[in-house]
MOPAC internal coordinates of N, CA, C and O (Angstrom, degrees):
PM7 1SCF
backbone

  N    0.0000 0     0.00 0     0.00 0    0    0    0
  C    1.4412 1     0.00 0     0.00 0    1    0    0
  C    1.5320 1   108.23 1     0.00 0    2    1    0
  O    1.2310 1   120.77 1   -44.40 1    3    2    1
  N    1.3095 1   116.13 1   135.60 1    3    2    1
  C    1.4617 1   122.11 1   178.39 1    5    3    2
  C    1.5262 1   109.93 1   -99.98 1    6    5    3
  O    1.2310 1   121.09 1   -31.93 1    7    6    5
  N    1.3225 1   115.52 1   148.07 1    7    6    5
  C    1.4675 1   121.09 1   175.35 1    9    7    6
  C    1.5107 1   109.54 1  -124.06 1   10    9    7
  O    1.2310 1   121.22 1   -31.70 1   11   10    9
  N    1.3010 1   115.27 1   148.30 1   11   10    9
  C    1.4585 1   122.21 1   177.11 1   13   11   10
  C    1.5268 1   106.83 1  -133.15 1   14   13   11
  O    1.2310 1   120.81 1   -46.13 1   15   14   13
  N    1.3310 1   116.05 1   133.87 1   15   14   13
  C    1.4640 1   121.21 1   178.34 1   17   15   14
  C    1.5190 1   107.78 1  -120.39 1   18   17   15
  O    1.2310 1   121.30 1   -57.22 1   19   18   17
  N    1.3325 1   115.12 1   122.78 1   19   18   17
  C    1.4623 1   120.73 1  -178.45 1   21   19   18
  C    1.5230 1   110.18 1  -118.55 1   22   21   19
  O    1.2310 1   120.14 1   -41.59 1   23   22   21
  N    1.3225 1   117.34 1   138.41 1   23   22   21
  C    1.4653 1   118.93 1   175.25 1   25   23   22
  C    1.5184 1   109.59 1   -66.15 1   26   25   23
  O    1.2310 1   121.23 1   -38.61 1   27   26   25
  N    1.3123 1   115.26 1   141.39 1   27   26   25
  C    1.4547 1   120.58 1   178.99 1   29   27   26
  C    1.5183 1   108.21 1  -128.29 1   30   29   27
  O    1.2310 1   120.81 1   -66.08 1   31   30   29
  N    1.3101 1   116.07 1   113.92 1   31   30   29
  C    1.4642 1   121.08 1   179.33 1   33   31   30
  C    1.5120 1   107.95 1  -128.02 1   34   33   31
  O    1.2310 1   120.77 1   -62.75 1   35   34   33
  N    1.2997 1   116.13 1   117.25 1   35   34   33
  C    1.4564 1   120.64 1   179.16 1   37   35   34
  C    1.5257 1   109.37 1   -85.69 1   38   37   35
  O    1.2310 1   120.17 1   -54.57 1   39   38   37
  N    1.3092 1   117.28 1   125.43 1   39   38   37
  C    1.4600 1   122.92 1   179.71 1   41   39   38
  C    1.5228 1   107.88 1   -98.88 1   42   41   39
  O    1.2310 1   121.00 1   -94.36 1   43   42   41
  N    1.3345 1   115.69 1    85.64 1   43   42   41
  C    1.4622 1   120.57 1  -172.21 1   45   43   42
  C    1.5231 1   110.39 1  -143.91 1   46   45   43
  O    1.2310 1   120.90 1   -14.69 1   47   46   45
  N    1.3148 1   115.89 1   165.31 1   47   46   45
  C    1.4612 1   120.35 1   175.54 1   49   47   46
  C    1.5262 1   108.96 1   -89.08 1   50   49   47
  O    1.2310 1   120.79 1   -18.77 1   51   50   49
  N    1.3433 1   116.10 1   161.23 1   51   50   49
  C    1.4623 1   120.42 1  -175.95 1   53   51   50
  C    1.5217 1   113.51 1   -60.87 1   54   53   51
  O    1.2310 1   119.87 1   141.16 1   55   54   53
  N    1.3194 1   117.85 1   -38.84 1   55   54   53
  C    1.4589 1   119.88 1  -175.36 1   57   55   54
  C    1.5236 1   113.18 1   -70.84 1   58   57   55
  O    1.2310 1   119.97 1   164.39 1   59   58   57
  N    1.3275 1   117.67 1   -15.61 1   59   58   57
  C    1.4632 1   121.40 1   178.83 1   61   59   58
  C    1.5183 1   111.35 1  -113.80 1   62   61   59
  O    1.2310 1   120.25 1  -162.43 1   63   62   61
  N    1.3101 1   117.13 1    17.57 1   63   62   61
  C    1.4611 1   121.60 1  -168.98 1   65   63   62
  C    1.5230 1   114.80 1   -55.83 1   66   65   63
  O    1.2310 1   119.33 1   126.17 1   67   66   65
  N    1.3106 1   118.87 1   -53.83 1   67   66   65
  C    1.4691 1   121.03 1  -172.73 1   69   67   66
  C    1.5270 1   111.50 1   -66.49 1   70   69   67
  O    1.2310 1   120.03 1   129.11 1   71   70   69
  N    1.3238 1   117.55 1   -50.89 1   71   70   69
  C    1.4658 1   120.55 1  -177.12 1   73   71   70
  C    1.5213 1   111.63 1   -66.66 1   74   73   71
  O    1.2310 1   120.07 1   137.14 1   75   74   73
  N    1.3239 1   117.47 1   -42.86 1   75   74   73
  C    1.4588 1   120.50 1  -178.21 1   77   75   74
  C    1.5278 1   111.14 1   -68.09 1   78   77   75
  O    1.2310 1   120.39 1   139.40 1   79   78   77
  N    1.3233 1   116.86 1   -40.60 1   79   78   77
  C    1.4667 1   120.12 1   178.48 1   81   79   78
  C    1.5155 1   110.24 1   -62.41 1   82   81   79
  O    1.2310 1   120.26 1   135.85 1   83   82   81
  N    1.3198 1   117.12 1   -44.15 1   83   82   81
  C    1.4664 1   121.07 1   179.62 1   85   83   82
  C    1.5261 1   110.65 1   -61.88 1   86   85   83
  O    1.2310 1   120.22 1   139.44 1   87   86   85
  N    1.3169 1   117.18 1   -40.56 1   87   86   85
  C    1.4626 1   120.67 1   179.24 1   89   87   86
  C    1.5191 1   112.44 1   -65.42 1   90   89   87
  O    1.2310 1   120.40 1   137.00 1   91   90   89
  N    1.3321 1   116.85 1   -43.00 1   91   90   89
  C    1.4637 1   120.23 1   179.40 1   93   91   90
  C    1.5187 1   111.66 1   -68.53 1   94   93   91
  O    1.2310 1   120.68 1   142.49 1   95   94   93
  N    1.3298 1   116.31 1   -37.51 1   95   94   93
  C    1.4657 1   119.39 1   177.61 1   97   95   94
  C    1.5197 1   110.39 1   -66.40 1   98   97   95
  O    1.2310 1   120.06 1   138.99 1   99   98   97
  N    1.3232 1   117.50 1   -41.01 1   99   98   97
  C    1.4609 1   120.83 1   178.98 1  101   99   98
  C    1.5234 1   111.07 1   -62.58 1  102  101   99
  O    1.2310 1   120.36 1   141.89 1  103  102  101
  N    1.3235 1   116.91 1   -38.11 1  103  102  101
  C    1.4661 1   121.02 1   176.74 1  105  103  102
  C    1.5254 1   110.69 1   -61.99 1  106  105  103
  O    1.2310 1   120.49 1   135.23 1  107  106  105
  N    1.3374 1   116.66 1   -44.77 1  107  106  105
  C    1.4643 1   121.06 1   178.51 1  109  107  106
  C    1.5214 1   110.79 1   -62.81 1  110  109  107
  O    1.2310 1   120.19 1   136.65 1  111  110  109
  N    1.3322 1   117.25 1   -43.35 1  111  110  109
  C    1.4731 1   121.42 1   178.80 1  113  111  110
  C    1.5246 1   110.56 1   -61.18 1  114  113  111
  O    1.2310 1   120.42 1   135.97 1  115  114  113
  N    1.3255 1   116.81 1   -44.03 1  115  114  113
  C    1.4622 1   120.67 1   179.58 1  117  115  114
  C    1.5254 1   111.89 1   -63.64 1  118  117  115
  O    1.2310 1   120.21 1   139.15 1  119  118  117
  N    1.3250 1   117.20 1   -40.85 1  119  118  117
  C    1.4699 1   121.00 1   178.72 1  121  119  118
  C    1.5253 1   110.80 1   -62.15 1  122  121  119
  O    1.2310 1   120.58 1   136.27 1  123  122  121
  N    1.3217 1   116.49 1   -43.73 1  123  122  121
  C    1.4630 1   119.91 1  -178.79 1  125  123  122
  C    1.5234 1   111.58 1   -72.52 1  126  125  123
  O    1.2310 1   120.13 1   145.45 1  127  126  125
  N    1.3270 1   117.35 1   -34.55 1  127  126  125
  C    1.4714 1   120.98 1   178.00 1  129  127  126
  C    1.5261 1   110.71 1   -62.89 1  130  129  127
  O    1.2310 1   120.60 1   145.74 1  131  130  129
  N    1.3237 1   116.45 1   -34.26 1  131  130  129
  C    1.4659 1   120.55 1   178.49 1  133  131  130
  C    1.5273 1   110.85 1   -64.98 1  134  133  131
  O    1.2310 1   120.38 1   157.39 1  135  134  133
  N    1.3260 1   116.88 1   -22.61 1  135  134  133
  C    1.4704 1   121.56 1   178.21 1  137  135  134
  C    1.5302 1   111.58 1   -98.89 1  138  137  135
  O    1.2310 1   120.36 1  -172.77 1  139  138  137
  N    1.3494 1   116.92 1     7.23 1  139  138  137
  C    1.4549 1   120.47 1   175.97 1  141  139  138
  C    1.5152 1   115.52 1    91.75 1  142  141  139
  O    1.2310 1   119.54 1  -167.87 1  143  142  141
  N    1.3225 1   118.48 1    12.13 1  143  142  141
  C    1.4664 1   121.79 1  -179.51 1  145  143  142
  C    1.5247 1   110.35 1   -97.47 1  146  145  143
  O    1.2310 1   120.92 1   -42.37 1  147  146  145
  N    1.3213 1   115.84 1   137.63 1  147  146  145
  C    1.4658 1   122.27 1   178.01 1  149  147  146
  C    1.5333 1   109.07 1   -99.96 1  150  149  147
  O    1.2310 1   120.23 1   -46.68 1  151  150  149
  N    1.3254 1   117.16 1   133.32 1  151  150  149
  C    1.4604 1   121.88 1   178.96 1  153  151  150
  C    1.5246 1   109.58 1   -73.23 1  154  153  151
  O    1.2310 1   120.66 1   -50.52 1  155  154  153
  N    1.3387 1   116.34 1   129.48 1  155  154  153
  C    1.4615 1   122.21 1   179.74 1  157  155  154
  C    1.5260 1   110.40 1  -100.38 1  158  157  155
  O    1.2310 1   120.01 1   134.16 1  159  158  157
  N    1.3281 1   117.59 1   -45.84 1  159  158  157
  C    1.4564 1   120.74 1  -178.89 1  161  159  158
  C    1.5113 1   111.42 1   164.60 1  162  161  159
  O    1.2310 1   121.18 1     0.26 1  163  162  161
  N    1.3263 1   115.34 1  -179.74 1  163  162  161
  C    1.4577 1   122.27 1   177.45 1  165  163  162
  C    1.5195 1   109.71 1  -104.33 1  166  165  163
  O    1.2310 1   120.79 1   -41.41 1  167  166  165
  N    1.3118 1   116.09 1   138.59 1  167  166  165
  C    1.4550 1   122.06 1   173.60 1  169  167  166
  C    1.5244 1   106.78 1  -114.50 1  170  169  167
  O    1.2310 1   120.50 1   -47.81 1  171  170  169
  N    1.3056 1   116.65 1   132.19 1  171  170  169
  C    1.4608 1   121.14 1   178.71 1  173  171  170
  C    1.5171 1   109.49 1  -109.89 1  174  173  171
  O    1.2310 1   120.95 1   -50.32 1  175  174  173
  N    1.3061 1   115.79 1   129.68 1  175  174  173
  C    1.4541 1   121.67 1   179.07 1  177  175  174
  C    1.5143 1   108.35 1  -125.95 1  178  177  175
  O    1.2310 1   120.39 1   -47.90 1  179  178  177
  N    1.3087 1   116.86 1   132.10 1  179  178  177
  C    1.4553 1   121.05 1   175.73 1  181  179  178
  C    1.5124 1   108.59 1  -119.58 1  182  181  179
  O    1.2310 1   120.83 1   -46.92 1  183  182  181
  N    1.3161 1   116.01 1   133.08 1  183  182  181
  C    1.4566 1   119.94 1   175.78 1  185  183  182
  C    1.5240 1   108.21 1  -124.84 1  186  185  183
  O    1.2310 1   121.11 1   -29.03 1  187  186  185
  N    1.3164 1   115.49 1   150.97 1  187  186  185
  C    1.4546 1   120.93 1   176.84 1  189  187  186
  C    1.5174 1   107.38 1  -103.65 1  190  189  187
  O    1.2310 1   121.00 1   -56.75 1  191  190  189
  N    1.3071 1   115.70 1   123.25 1  191  190  189
  C    1.4629 1   121.08 1   178.46 1  193  191  190
  C    1.5248 1   107.27 1  -103.30 1  194  193  191
  O    1.2310 1   120.60 1   -57.80 1  195  194  193
  N    1.3208 1   116.46 1   122.20 1  195  194  193
  C    1.4612 1   121.38 1   179.37 1  197  195  194
  C    1.5209 1   109.01 1   -98.15 1  198  197  195
  O    1.2310 1   121.52 1   -54.16 1  199  198  197
  N    1.3189 1   114.70 1   125.84 1  199  198  197
  C    1.4670 1   121.03 1   180.00 1  201  199  198
  C    1.5197 1   107.59 1  -107.74 1  202  201  199
  O    1.2310 1   119.94 1   -59.62 1  203  202  201
  N    1.3484 1   117.72 1   120.38 1  203  202  201
  C    1.4700 1   119.53 1   179.82 1  205  203  202
  C    1.5284 1   110.85 1   -60.99 1  206  205  203
  O    1.2310 1   121.21 1   -32.32 1  207  206  205
  N    1.3195 1   115.29 1   147.68 1  207  206  205
  C    1.4634 1   120.03 1   177.23 1  209  207  206
  C    1.5148 1   111.51 1   -70.04 1  210  209  207
  O    1.2310 1   120.92 1   -18.98 1  211  210  209
  N    1.3106 1   115.85 1   161.02 1  211  210  209
  C    1.4571 1   120.54 1   179.38 1  213  211  210
  C    1.5249 1   110.02 1   -81.82 1  214  213  211
  O    1.2310 1   120.99 1   -19.96 1  215  214  213
  N    1.3180 1   115.72 1   160.04 1  215  214  213
  C    1.4653 1   120.70 1   177.56 1  217  215  214
  C    1.5210 1   108.97 1   -57.83 1  218  217  215
  O    1.2310 1   120.70 1   -40.77 1  219  218  217
  N    1.3336 1   116.26 1   139.23 1  219  218  217
  C    1.4568 1   120.36 1   177.70 1  221  219  218
  C    1.5157 1   114.10 1    93.00 1  222  221  219
  O    1.2310 1   119.71 1   178.58 1  223  222  221
  N    1.3146 1   118.16 1    -1.42 1  223  222  221
  C    1.4640 1   120.47 1  -178.91 1  225  223  222
  C    1.5252 1   111.35 1   -62.72 1  226  225  223
  O    1.2310 1   120.43 1   143.39 1  227  226  225
  N    1.3387 1   116.79 1   -36.61 1  227  226  225
  C    1.4615 1   119.12 1  -178.76 1  229  227  226
  C    1.5197 1   110.42 1   -63.00 1  230  229  227
  O    1.2310 1   120.34 1   136.41 1  231  230  229
  N    1.3105 1   116.95 1   -43.59 1  231  230  229
  C    1.4653 1   120.98 1  -177.93 1  233  231  230
  C    1.5230 1   111.15 1   -66.39 1  234  233  231
  O    1.2310 1   120.32 1   147.96 1  235  234  233
  N    1.3277 1   116.99 1   -32.04 1  235  234  233
  C    1.4523 1   120.69 1  -177.22 1  237  235  234
  C    1.5313 1   111.93 1   -89.16 1  238  237  235
  O    1.2310 1   120.28 1   174.57 1  239  238  237
  N    1.3139 1   117.07 1    -5.43 1  239  238  237
  C    1.4536 1   120.49 1   179.94 1  241  239  238
  C    1.5228 1   113.45 1    79.31 1  242  241  239
  O    1.2310 1   119.87 1  -169.78 1  243  242  241
  N    1.3228 1   117.85 1    10.22 1  243  242  241
  C    1.4562 1   121.74 1  -179.52 1  245  243  242
  C    1.5140 1   111.83 1   -81.97 1  246  245  243
  O    1.2310 1   119.98 1   -10.22 1  247  246  245
  N    1.3176 1   117.64 1   169.78 1  247  246  245
  C    1.4679 1   120.81 1   178.62 1  249  247  246
  C    1.5249 1   110.70 1   -68.83 1  250  249  247
  O    1.2310 1   121.07 1   -29.16 1  251  250  249
  N    1.3150 1   115.56 1   150.84 1  251  250  249
  C    1.4625 1   119.80 1   179.95 1  253  251  250
  C    1.5125 1   111.92 1   -82.15 1  254  253  251
  O    1.2310 1   120.60 1   162.98 1  255  254  253
  N    1.3132 1   116.46 1   -17.02 1  255  254  253
  C    1.4574 1   119.83 1   178.34 1  257  255  254
  C    1.5156 1   109.59 1  -156.85 1  258  257  255
  O    1.2310 1   120.74 1   -19.08 1  259  258  257
  N    1.3001 1   116.18 1   160.92 1  259  258  257
  C    1.4575 1   120.29 1   176.41 1  261  259  258
  C    1.5245 1   108.17 1  -126.91 1  262  261  259
  O    1.2310 1   120.70 1   -28.93 1  263  262  261
  N    1.3038 1   116.27 1   151.07 1  263  262  261
  C    1.4550 1   121.76 1   178.76 1  265  263  262
  C    1.5224 1   109.45 1  -114.91 1  266  265  263
  O    1.2310 1   120.93 1   -40.09 1  267  266  265
  N    1.2968 1   115.83 1   139.91 1  267  266  265
  C    1.4600 1   120.99 1   176.73 1  269  267  266
  C    1.5213 1   108.09 1  -130.44 1  270  269  267
  O    1.2310 1   120.24 1   -51.17 1  271  270  269
  N    1.3122 1   117.15 1   128.83 1  271  270  269
  C    1.4650 1   121.12 1   177.66 1  273  271  270
  C    1.5217 1   107.80 1   -91.90 1  274  273  271
  O    1.2310 1   120.78 1   -54.30 1  275  274  273
  N    1.3045 1   116.10 1   125.70 1  275  274  273
  C    1.4545 1   121.81 1   178.53 1  277  275  274
  C    1.5173 1   108.17 1  -116.18 1  278  277  275
  O    1.2310 1   120.76 1   -48.99 1  279  278  277
  N    1.3197 1   116.15 1   131.01 1  279  278  277
  C    1.4605 1   121.06 1  -178.08 1  281  279  278
  C    1.5192 1   110.13 1  -107.41 1  282  281  279
  O    1.2310 1   121.15 1   -46.19 1  283  282  281
  N    1.2964 1   115.41 1   133.81 1  283  282  281
  C    1.4544 1   122.49 1   176.79 1  285  283  282
  C    1.5221 1   108.32 1  -116.99 1  286  285  283
  O    1.2310 1   119.88 1   -54.60 1  287  286  285
  N    1.3092 1   117.84 1   125.40 1  287  286  285
  C    1.4595 1   122.03 1   173.96 1  289  287  286
  C    1.5199 1   107.68 1  -103.64 1  290  289  287
  O    1.2310 1   120.59 1   -52.28 1  291  290  289
  N    1.3221 1   116.47 1   127.72 1  291  290  289
  C    1.4561 1   121.93 1  -177.95 1  293  291  290
  C    1.5229 1   109.56 1  -120.91 1  294  293  291
  O    1.2310 1   120.58 1   -51.94 1  295  294  293
  N    1.3278 1   116.49 1   128.06 1  295  294  293
  C    1.4575 1   121.94 1   176.73 1  297  295  294
  C    1.5277 1   108.19 1   -92.23 1  298  297  295
  O    1.2310 1   120.61 1   -52.37 1  299  298  297
  N    1.3266 1   116.45 1   127.63 1  299  298  297
  C    1.4628 1   122.00 1  -176.84 1  301  299  298
  C    1.5373 1   109.28 1  -105.62 1  302  301  299
  O    1.2310 1   121.73 1   -48.23 1  303  302  301
  N    1.3409 1   114.29 1   131.77 1  303  302  301
  C    1.4736 1   121.66 1   179.39 1  305  303  302
  C    1.5165 1   108.95 1  -127.93 1  306  305  303
  O    1.2310 1   120.26 1   -24.59 1  307  306  305
  N    1.3303 1   117.11 1   155.41 1  307  306  305
  C    1.4729 1   121.72 1   175.27 1  309  307  306
  C    1.5114 1   110.15 1  -136.62 1  310  309  307
  O    1.2310 1   121.77 1   -22.25 1  311  310  309
  N    1.3258 1   114.22 1   157.75 1  311  310  309
  C    1.4763 1   120.86 1  -179.19 1  313  311  310
  C    1.5087 1   108.65 1  -135.70 1  314  313  311
  O    1.2310 1   120.10 1   180.00 1  315  314  313

């Protein structure tokens, strides 16, 4: 059995999040089904990206680094 994992990023506003995400996911599922792939599910991965602080942060009392959480949604298909 083969598996395919595709990034899934919904380009939508917050107030339309659920309906728009479902519509975009359904479009992706339909496109892959036309090529013989069966939708298995969504996998969500979150990573924390640490950005080093700029020079002079200590003198200014600012943080030495900042953290940003980035979420990746991956659609999993099998054939």
